[in-house]
C-alpha positions in Angstrom: -17.8 16.3 -62.4 -17.1 13.5 -59.8 -18.9 13.9 -56.5 -17.1 13.2 -53.1 -18.5 10.8 -50.6 -21.7 12.0 -48.9 -21.7 13.2 -45.4 -23.1 11.1 -42.6 -26.1 12.3 -40.8 -28.0 10.4 -38.1 -31.4 11.5 -37.0 -31.0 14.0 -34.2 -32.2 12.6 -30.9 -31.7 15.0 -28.0 -32.3 12.5 -25.3 -29.8 10.0 -26.9 -27.3 12.7 -27.4 -27.5 13.9 -23.8 -27.2 10.3 -22.5 -24.1 9.6 -24.7 -22.5 12.8 -23.4 -23.1 11.6 -19.8 -21.8 8.1 -20.5 -18.5 9.4 -22.1 -17.7 11.2 -18.9 -18.0 8.0 -16.7 -16.8 5.3 -19.2 -13.3 4.1 -18.4 -12.9 1.9 -21.6 -11.2 4.1 -24.2 -12.6 2.0 -27.1 -16.2 2.5 -25.9 -15.7 6.2 -25.4 -14.5 6.5 -29.1 -17.6 4.6 -30.2 -19.8 7.1 -28.5 -17.8 10.1 -29.8 -18.2 8.7 -33.4 -22.0 8.7 -33.0 -22.1 12.2 -31.6 -20.0 13.4 -34.5 -22.3 11.7 -37.0 -25.3 13.6 -35.5 -24.3 17.0 -36.9 -24.2 15.7 -40.6 -21.0 17.6 -41.5 -18.4 14.7 -41.4 -17.7 11.7 -43.6 -16.5 8.3 -42.3 -12.9 9.3 -43.2 -13.3 12.5 -41.2 -14.5 10.8 -38.1 -11.9 8.0 -38.3 -9.1 10.6 -38.8 -10.2 12.6 -35.8 -10.5 9.6 -33.5 -7.4 7.9 -34.9 -9.4 4.8 -35.8 -9.9 2.8 -39.1 -12.7 3.9 -41.4 -14.1 0.4 -41.4 -14.3 0.5 -37.5 -16.3 3.7 -37.7 -18.7 2.3 -40.1 -19.3 -0.8 -38.1 -19.9 1.3 -35.0 -22.5 3.4 -36.7 -24.2 0.4 -38.2 -24.3 -1.2 -34.7 -25.9 2.0 -33.3 -28.5 2.1 -36.1 -29.5 -1.5 -35.5 -29.4 -1.6 -31.7 -29.2 1.9 -30.3 -26.8 2.6 -27.4 -26.8 -0.9 -26.0 -25.9 -2.3 -29.5 -23.1 0.3 -29.8 -21.6 -0.6 -26.4 -21.8 -4.3 -26.8 -18.3 -5.8 -27.3 -18.3 -9.0 -29.3 -15.9 -11.6 -28.0 -13.7 -12.7 -30.8 -12.3 -16.2 -30.3 -8.5 -15.9 -30.0 -5.7 -18.4 -30.4 -5.6 -20.8 -27.4 -2.5 -20.2 -25.3 0.0 -23.1 -25.1 -0.2 -22.7 -21.4 -3.6 -24.2 -21.5 -2.1 -27.5 -22.3 -3.1 -29.9 -19.5 0.4 -31.5 -19.5 2.1 -28.1 -19.1 -0.3 -27.1 -16.4 0.5 -30.3 -14.5 4.2 -29.7 -14.9 3.8 -26.1 -13.6 1.8 -27.4 -10.6 4.4 -30.0 -9.8 7.2 -27.4 -10.0 5.3 -25.1 -7.7 4.7 -27.9 -5.3 8.4 -28.5 -5.0 9.5 -24.8 -5.1 11.6 -25.3 -8.2 11.7 -21.6 -9.2 13.1 -18.8 -7.1 11.8 -15.9 -9.4 9.6 -15.1 -12.4 12.5 -15.0 -14.8 13.6 -18.5 -13.7 10.0 -19.8 -14.4 10.1 -18.1 -17.8 13.5 -19.6 -18.7 12.2 -23.1 -17.8 9.1 -22.6 -20.0 11.3 -21.4 -22.9 13.9 -24.2 -22.6 11.6 -27.1 -21.8 8.4 -26.3 -23.7 9.5 -23.6 -26.2 7.0 -21.1 -24.8 8.0 -17.4 -24.6 6.1 -15.2 -22.2 6.5 -11.6 -21.3 6.8 -10.5 -17.7 3.1 -9.8 -17.2 2.1 -13.2 -18.7 4.7 -14.9 -16.4 3.1 -13.7 -13.3 -0.4 -14.1 -14.7 0.1 -17.8 -15.2 1.9 -18.3 -11.9 -1.1 -16.7 -10.2 -3.4 -18.8 -12.4 -1.7 -21.9 -11.1 -2.3 -20.8 -7.4 1.4 -19.9 -7.1 2.7 -17.7 -4.3 6.2 -16.5 -3.2 7.0 -18.4 0.0 10.0 -18.9 2.2 10.9 -22.6 2.1 11.3 -24.7 5.2 14.9 -26.1 5.2 15.1 -29.9 5.4 18.3 -31.9 5.9 19.4 -34.0 3.0 19.7 -37.0 5.3 16.1 -36.8 6.4 14.0 -40.0 5.8 10.4 -38.9 5.0 9.3 -42.6 5.4 10.6 -42.7 8.9 8.7 -39.5 9.8 5.4 -40.8 8.5 6.0 -44.1 10.2 6.5 -42.4 13.6 3.2 -40.5 13.1 1.3 -43.6 12.1 2.6 -45.8 15.0 2.8 -43.3 17.9 -0.2 -44.7 19.6 1.3 -48.2 19.6 4.7 -46.9 20.8 3.0 -45.2 23.7 1.1 -48.4 24.5 4.2 -50.5 24.4 6.0 -48.4 27.2 6.5 -50.2 30.5 3.9 -48.3 32.4 1.6 -50.2 34.9 -2.0 -50.0 34.1 -4.2 -47.6 36.0 -1.4 -44.9 36.4 -1.8 -41.3 35.4 0.3 -40.6 32.3 1.4 -37.2 30.9 2.8 -37.0 27.4 5.1 -34.1 26.7 7.3 -32.9 23.7 10.6 -31.4 24.8 13.1 -29.2 23.0 15.8 -26.6 23.6 16.5 -23.2 22.0 19.6 -21.1 22.1 19.2 -17.4 22.6 21.9 -14.8 22.8 22.9 -11.1 22.8 23.6 -11.3 19.1 20.0 -11.8 18.0 19.1 -11.6 14.3 17.0 -8.8 12.9 13.6 -9.6 11.5 11.0 -7.8 9.5 8.9 -5.2 11.2 6.2 -2.7 10.1 7.3 0.7 9.0 6.3 3.7 6.8 6.5 3.3 2.9 9.5 5.1 1.6 11.3 5.3 5.0 14.0 2.8 5.8 13.7 1.3 9.4 17.0 1.3 11.2 17.6 -0.8 14.3 20.8 -1.0 16.4 22.7 -4.2 16.8 25.6 -5.5 18.8 28.3 -8.2 18.2 28.2 -9.8 21.7 28.6 -13.6 21.6 27.0 -14.6 24.9 24.3 -17.3 25.0 22.0 -19.2 27.1 19.6 -22.1 26.5 15.8 -22.4 27.2 14.6 -25.9 28.0 10.8 -26.3 27.3 8.3 -29.2 27.6 4.7 -29.0 26.5 1.9 -31.3 27.5 0.2 -32.4 24.3 -3.0 -33.4 26.1 -3.5 -31.2 29.1 -1.8 -28.1 27.8 0.6 -27.6 30.7 4.2 -26.5 30.2 7.6 -26.5 32.0 10.5 -24.2 31.2 14.0 -23.7 32.6 16.9 -21.4 31.5 20.3 -23.1 31.4 23.7 -21.6 30.8 24.4 -24.4 28.3 23.2 -27.9 27.4 24.5 -31.3 28.5 23.3 -34.6 30.0 23.5 -33.3 33.6 21.4 -30.2 32.8 18.9 -32.3 30.8 18.7 -34.7 33.7 18.0 -31.7 36.0 15.2 -30.5 33.8 13.7 -34.0 33.6 13.7 -34.1 37.5 11.8 -30.8 37.5 9.1 -32.3 35.2 8.9 -35.4 37.3 8.5 -33.3 40.5 5.6 -31.3 38.9 3.4 -34.3 39.3 4.9 -37.1 41.5 2.0 -39.5 41.0 2.1 -39.6 37.2 4.4 -41.2 34.7 5.9 -38.7 32.2 6.5 -39.6 28.6 9.0 -37.4 26.9 9.1 -37.1 23.1 12.2 -35.4 21.8 14.9 -35.5 19.2 18.1 -37.6 19.2 20.5 -34.8 20.4 23.7 -36.0 22.0 22.6 -34.5 25.4 19.3 -36.4 25.4 19.1 -39.6 27.3 18.3 -42.8 25.4 15.4 -45.2 26.2 16.5 -47.5 29.0 19.2 -45.2 30.3 19.6 -45.9 34.1 20.2 -42.2 34.7 16.6 -41.3 33.7 14.5 -40.2 36.7 12.0 -42.6 37.9 8.5 -42.5 36.2 10.1 -40.8 33.2 10.0 -42.5 29.8 11.5 -41.3 26.5 10.5 -41.7 22.9 13.0 -40.4 20.2 11.8 -38.6 17.2 13.1 -39.7 13.7 16.4 -38.0 12.8 16.2 -34.6 11.1 12.5 -34.1 11.6 12.0 -30.8 13.6 8.6 -30.3 12.0 7.3 -33.2 14.2 8.2 -31.3 17.4 5.8 -28.4 18.3 8.3 -26.5 20.5 10.2 -25.6 17.3 7.3 -23.3 16.4 7.3 -21.9 20.0 11.0 -20.9 19.8 10.3 -19.0 16.5 7.5 -17.1 18.3 9.8 -16.3 21.2 12.5 -15.0 18.9 10.0 -12.8 17.2 9.5 -11.2 20.7 13.2 -10.9 21.3 14.4 -9.7 17.9 15.3 -6.1 16.9 16.4 -5.2 20.4 19.7 -4.7 22.2 20.0 -6.3 25.6 22.7 -5.0 28.0 23.3 -8.3 29.7 22.4 -12.0 29.4 20.2 -11.5 32.5 18.1 -8.9 30.7 17.7 -11.3 27.8 16.6 -14.1 30.2 14.0 -11.7 31.8 12.7 -10.8 28.4 12.5 -14.5 27.3 10.6 -15.3 30.6 8.1 -12.5 29.8 7.5 -13.9 26.3 6.9 -17.4 27.8 4.4 -16.3 30.4 1.3 -16.6 28.2 2.2 -20.4 27.6 2.9 -20.9 31.4 -0.3 -19.2 32.5 -2.7 -20.4 29.8 -2.8 -24.0 28.8 -5.1 -23.2 25.8 -2.2 -21.4 24.2 -0.1 -24.5 24.4 -3.0 -26.6 22.9 -3.3 -24.0 20.1 0.4 -24.5 19.4 0.1 -28.3 19.5 -3.0 -28.2 17.3 -5.7 -30.8 17.0 -3.7 -33.0 14.7 -2.0 -36.4 14.8 0.1 -35.7 18.0 -2.8 -34.6 20.2 -5.1 -37.3 18.9 -2.6 -40.2 19.3 -1.5 -39.2 22.7 -5.0 -38.6 23.9 -6.2 -42.0 22.6 -3.4 -43.8 24.3 
């Protein structure tokens, strides 16, 4: 008569069994839990490899390997996971990694599916959604709001302005020995029809903010001292050469002994260098066209609109009062202005001159 396969029986060890029972309760890895269960089943001597494998839903060969590992190395040998060398991913190709980095640097993809489609069409690599976001994160990718840049911008002109600002300041017709203040100037339009911006709220609860369709505006002129940290502001009903001239007169009157250098963009209501209508002791340096990132007040206006957004103002006067309150920290504290300017090229070049 043919005999069946013998039952498995490991030598009963109460301490080992108790420890395995404790480890099963705390182990989060399902595979390791099954390994320990297989050993506990083998202790009673009533099951074969096939019985244990069937009960655990595992292959018989796997159960045999686990028990062999336990016999050789005890619990530590049982729980040791061997790292099997897998097939190298095509994403590890240095050329592909460089292409991904270049694409992220220029913001080529709006979404994960666009990135996946590019990989499939360009390199023949198919990735699932989880792999797409894994490799985007692996390449230090992050979802960002891009800064808009005009198509007519000349990057070389912007870099040249930064590199030669010191010389431009030195070439101004300012007698030696005079006090000089270097300022950056810009304007912002604010109105009763302010846009909504993101705000904190409760998860699962939509935040609702009232709005109005009132098209009434005013303009805030602002000038920041890039060395001393002072500031000048004025609210105007609109913009124009006459109003700009009035603001320049205000700046000149703030220190009648100093010469004032104004760095600003090439708007049509800004005076050009050598214009006889410029107030005395006021000199102007134009920024390269379409280069708002070179002008720190652009960042200030964004901060002010963060303060003004998501609210309804009954009149333009109420809006002007709210804008004035938002500007107070920069009027009263020069260090806030210097934080906005930063310690980069503009502050260093102006200070050196």
